[in-house]
N, C-alpha and C positions, 0 to 999 in steps of 0.2 A: 504494500500500500504506500502511496506517495503522501508526502506532506510538503507544502510550499507556503512561504510567507510572501513578503513584498520586496522586490529588488529596488533599493533606494540608495543612490550615490555609491554604487558598486558593492553594497553589502545587503545580504538577505536579512530583513528585519521583521520580527514578529509584529503582526498587526495589532492595533489597539482598539479595534471596533468589533471584536467577536470572531466567530469562525463559521464555516460552512463546509459541507461535504458533497462529494459526487459519488454516483453509483453506476454500476454496469447496466446499460439499458437492455441487455439481453438476459440479465438475471439481477433484478433490482434488490435482491437480498445481499448482494455482494458490494461492499464499499470499495471504491477505487482510491479516493484521496480525501485529505482534509486541507483546508486553507484558512489562513488568518486574514481578516479584513483590514484594509488600510484605513486609518483615521484621517480626518481633514488636516490635522497637525502634521502628520507624516507626509501627506500630499504636498503641503507647503514646502517641506524640506526637499521633496523630490523635484518640485518645480524650480526651486532655487538652484539645486544641483544641475538641472537640465540647462538653465540659462548659462551657468558657468562653463559647463562642458561643451556647449554649442560654440561658444566663442573660441575655445581651444581647438575644437575640431575644424572649424572653418578656416582657422589660420594655417592649417595644413594645406599642402597643394592637392589638387585633384588627383594627381598620380599617387601621392601618399595615401589618400583616402581609399583609392581603388585597391592598393596593396593590402591595406588592413581588411577591407571587406572581402577580398579573395581568401585571406586567412580564415575569416569567419565562415565563409561558405564551405571551405575544406573541413572545418571542425564539424559543421552540421552533417556533411556527408559521412564523416567518421562516426557520428552518433545516430546513423540512420535507424538502427534497430530500436533504440530507446525512444526515438521520436515517433516512429510509426506504431510501435506498440502502445504508447500512451494515447495516440489518436484513436486507435480502434477500441481501446478499453473504455474510454469515456464517451466517444461519439457513437460507437456501435458499428461503423462501416467495416466491410470486410477488409482483412489485412492487405490483400493486393491493391485495393483502392488507396489505402493509406500510403503504401509504397509509391504508387503512381502519383499521389498528391505531393509527396516530398520531391520526387523527380521533377515534376512540373514546376514546383516552387523554385528549385535550384536552377532550372533552365531559364525561367523567367528572370530570376535574379541576375544571372550572367548576361542575359540579353539587355537588362536594364543598365548594367555596368557599361556595356558597349554603347548603348544609346546615350549615356551621359556625356560622351565625347562630343556629341553634336550640339550640346548646350554651351554656347560660348558667346563672348562679346561680338556684337555685330556692328561693323562700320557702316555709317550712314553719310550721305552728302550733307554739306553745311551751307547755309545761306550767308554766313558771315565770313569775311576773309580771316586767314590765320587761325582757323578753328577746325577742330576735329570732333565730329559728332559720333557717338556710339550708343548702342543699346546694350545694356548689361543686365545680367540676372544675378541675384544674391539669394542666399538661403532665407526661407520664410522665418525660421527661428525654432521655436519649440512646438512640435506637433503632438497633439493628442490623438491616439488611435483607439477606436472602440470596435472590437471585432466579434463576429458571430460564432455560433457553435458548430455550424455544419462543415466548414473547412478550417479546422484549427491549426493547420500548418500553412496552407497556401495563402489565406487571407492576411494573417499577420505579416508574412514575408512580402506580400504585395505592397505593404505600407512601410515596413522597416527599411528595405533596400533603397527605394527611391528617396526616402526621407534622408537617409544617412549619406548616400552618394552625392546629394546636392548640398550637403553641409549642415543639415538640421540635427537637432536632438529629438528624441521621441520618448513619450510616456505611453505605455500600452496598457489598456484595460480590457482583458479578454472576457468573453461571456462566462457566466458562473457555471455553465453546464460542462464546458470542456476547457478548463484553464491549464491543464497539465502540460500540454505541448507548448503553449505560449511561455510558460515558466521555463521549460527546457530550452526554448529558442533564445530567450534573453540571458539565461545562465551561460549559454555557449559563448556569449560575448564578453563575459567577465575575464579580465586579463588581456583582452584583445582591444576593446574600445576604452577610451577614457572613462573613468568613473562618472556616472551621471548621464552619459550620452544615450544609453538605451536602458530604460527603467520599466518596471511593471508594478501595477497596483491591482490588488484583488478586492472584489466587493460587488455590491449590487449597482446596476445601472442608475437607478433612481437615487442612490446615495453617492458613493464616491465617483461614479461616472459623471453625474451632473456637476459635481464640485470640480472635476477636472476640466470639463467643457467650459465652464464659466470662469476659470482661474485667469487672472490678469496676465500671467506669464505665458499662457498658451496663445499662439498666433495662428494656428491652423488646426482644424478638426477633421479627421477622416473617419468615416463610419461605413460599415457594411451591415445591412440588416433590413428590417421591415420598414414599410412606408410610414406607419404611424410613429415609430420611434425616430425615424429620420426627420419627420416634421417637428417632433419635440426637440431634437438636437439643433435643428436649424433655428428654431425659436430661441433656444438658450444661447446659441452662439451669437445671435444678433444683438444680445445685450452689450457685447464688446465689439460688435462689427467684425467678429472673427471669421476668416475665410473657411468655407466648408467644402468637402468633397464627399458626396453621399452616393453610395451604390445600394440600390434598394431592390424591390421585388420584381417579379416577372410573371407573365401569363403567356408563355412563348408557344408559338404555333409553327407547325410545318405544313406546307401545302404539298401534297403528293398529286401532281398533275399528270405526269407521264415519266416513265423510266424504262431503261433497257434491262435493268436488273432489280426486280422488286425485292428479292431476298436480301441483296446488299443494302438496299434502301431501308428496309424494315430493321435490319440488324443495327444500322446506325441510329435510326429513330428510337428503337427500344433501348439501346445503350444510353442515348442522351436523355431518355425519359426516366429510367429506373436506376441509374448510377446513384450511389449514396441514398438509396431507397427513395429517390425522387426529391430529396431535400437539397436541391440546388436552385439558385436563383435563375440559372440558365437552362434548367431542365425543360425539355419539350413536354408540355402538358396538354396541348391541343393538336389533334391531327385532322386536317381538312383534306378531304379526298374527292377526286373526280369521280363521277358516277360509274365510269367504266372499270375503275379499280376498286370500288367500294367493297364488294364481296371478297376478292382476293386479299385485300388488306386485312379484313376481319379474320379470315382463315389464317393468314400469316401471323397475326398477333396471338391468336389462340395457341398456335404451335409454340411460339416463343414463351408465352406465360406458363405453359405447361411444363417447361424445362426449368423454371425458377426453383432454386433450393433455398429456403428460408432458414436462418439459424444464426448461431454465434459466428462472429466475423473471423475467428481464428481457426475454425474448422475448414479444412481445404475444400470440401465439397460445396460449401455455402456460396451462393451467388448474390444473396440479398440479406443484409442485416436488419436490425430493428430500427424504428424511429428513435430519436434521441431523448425525448421527454414524454412524460405522461400527458402533458397538455397538448403536445403535437399529435399524439395518437388519438386523443379524444377529438381534436379538431378535425382530423382527416376522416375518422369514422362518422362523425356527425355530418360533415359535408356530403359524404357519399349517401348516407341515409336520407338526408333532405333532398338530394338530387333525385333519388328514387321516388320520393313522394311527389316530386314535381313532374315525374314522367320519364326520367332517365332509365335506359335499359342496359343491363349488363350484357356485353357481347363477348367478353373474354375476361378470365380471371386466373390468378395463380392458385397454388395448392392451398388447401384448408390448413389452418394452424392447428398444431397439436394442443391438447389441454395444458401442457406445461408452458408452451409459448404464450398462450392466452393469459395464464396466471402470473408468470414470472417476469415477462419482458414486455417491451413496447412494440411488439411485432404487428405488422399489417400486411396482408397479402395483396399483391398488385392487382389492379382492376382496370378495365377499359369500359367507359360508359358512353353509350350513344345518347347524344343530347341535342337540344336546339338552343337558339340564341336567347330564348326567354328564361332559361334556367339559370339560377344564381351561379352554379358551378362553372358555367360556360365562360364567365368573365372574372371569377374570383380566384386568387392564388390559393392552391391547396397545400403545396409544399410537402408532398408525400407521393407514394407510388400509385398515382391516379392519372389516367389519360382520358380526356374527353374526345369523342369522335363525331365528326359532322360531315355530311355529304353536301357539296356545293353544286349549284346549277351550271355556272360558267365561271371563268377566271375573274370577271368583274365581281361576282358574288363572293368568290374566295377572298379577294383583297378586302372587301367590305367586312367580312367576318374577322379576318386577320387583324384589322385595325380597330375594330369595335370593342376595344378594352382600354382601361386607363393606363396600362403598362406599355413600355416600349423598350424592352431590354434586347432580346434577340429573336430572330425568326429564320426560317429555312424554307427553301423551295427545291423540289425535285422536278426538273423538267429539262428537255433538250430543245425546247422551242425558244430561240434567242429573243424573239419578240416578247414573250412572256417573262423571260429572265430580266430583260431591260425594264419592263414595267415594274417588276418586283423590286429591283434595285432602286428605282426612282420613287416608288409609292409605299413601300413597306415602312411603317412608322416604328422603326427599331434602331437602336444604336449599333447593333451588330447584325449583319445579314450573311447568311450562308446559302450557297447554291450547290445542290447535289452532294451535300454531306451534312453530318449532324452539327450540333451547336458547340463543339469543343473549340475554344479559341487558340490561336497560335501564341507562342511565347513572347513575341515582340510586338504584337498588334494591340492598339488601344482597347481597353475593356471598360464598357459603361453603357448607359442607356439614356433614353429621353422620356418625356411624359412623367409618369409617377415612378419610373425606374431609376432616376438619378438626377442629381444636381451637381454642377461644378465640373471640373476637369476630369476626364477619364483617367483611370489608373493604367499602368503598364505602357511601355512604349513612349513615343515622342511627346504625347500630351501630358504625361505625368509632371513634367517640369512646370507646367502652367499652374499647378497647385503647390508644389514643393519649393518653388522659388518665387521671388517678386521681381518685377521688371522696373528698370531705371533708365531714364534718358540722361545722357552725359554730354555736356557742351564744354569742350576743353579748348579755350583760347590761349594760344601760346605767344609769348613776347618775342 
């Protein structure tokens, strides 16, 4: 069993605001870890340390910072087994998914280090004689990072690496459901980074999280999570006019219009829908199908759901673990039942749960529901192993259904018709668009959404600098 405190100014300090525990979502009788909660007094100390460390870190050259960060990534790779084990224990995902999550986190981190070379002073023309004009970027300062429970490795790393490579300090507040990996991630930086550069505080979002967001020392807040919490964070950050980067929910659809290989198409769709038991903001949760492919798609989904093996994430045969919390399990099951009352029809489903799975863990069997646009579930984020299925009349109808939600994170189209592909590219109201493949993003491409799916600069890739740095116009008149 793990125990973690709060990493403040390079030292793990016992929190002064009580304790909390985490439990195995596949067997809730099994305690995984205990944590001490950070007090506001300790948070003040952390913020002071962050301000001091950031000044030291920024004075280093870009090349020096890169060298230190490469050491850090090497240490994480060396700790692969500990990191991935902690992720699966607390979050519940199958261990191969945790391994893949760490691999992607490291790949994205290295891509971000390469991208940072492109952020440099830009010369501009001058209207005045004997003057050199430039546009330069400087670190934003102290970044507060609030991270969710579904990707406890990848999401913190998406914030830590760009923040640090551009010269900032960071204070991380992980979700109370899965803090162990975040604690291991920041602990790996002890002895590599200056004390106070990368710190971690544990506790509730409504408590220490809100105190962190509104602290005067914090100059940027990056958050990944639900729309409601994102709105709350934006409201709190506005008190100090603090810059925010919010990555929020999704109700992501794939249009299956035509394909030369329906098996490959469905493999990608099902993989994108049910990885992490559907607890992904980029999960495909809506399938919109052309009439000619509707019956073959249903049959293909039945075959794939029949092969799902539900269980503990460390059992090699398992292909789907539990949901992460009792509240999430209740929400998913309630939304499915309400959809049935509104007329939804089950067209495919996974294996029945065993009595032990029903009693001991937060398991939910995957399901595909045939729905129409009037049903609540057709437009609401489920965040579980649930797909809704709709048949469309023509491509115009498909685009209407696609965009008729409040979210705009990611979308996909399977088609060989270039005319339809171009319409999709121009008209899909999503931050990320995929043609003829699932919704897994590349390591160097911007990650984010529009509408209710995000506010502020996208993370990953070139756009990350827009949040983690500030822009300055310099007029240098020489004698």
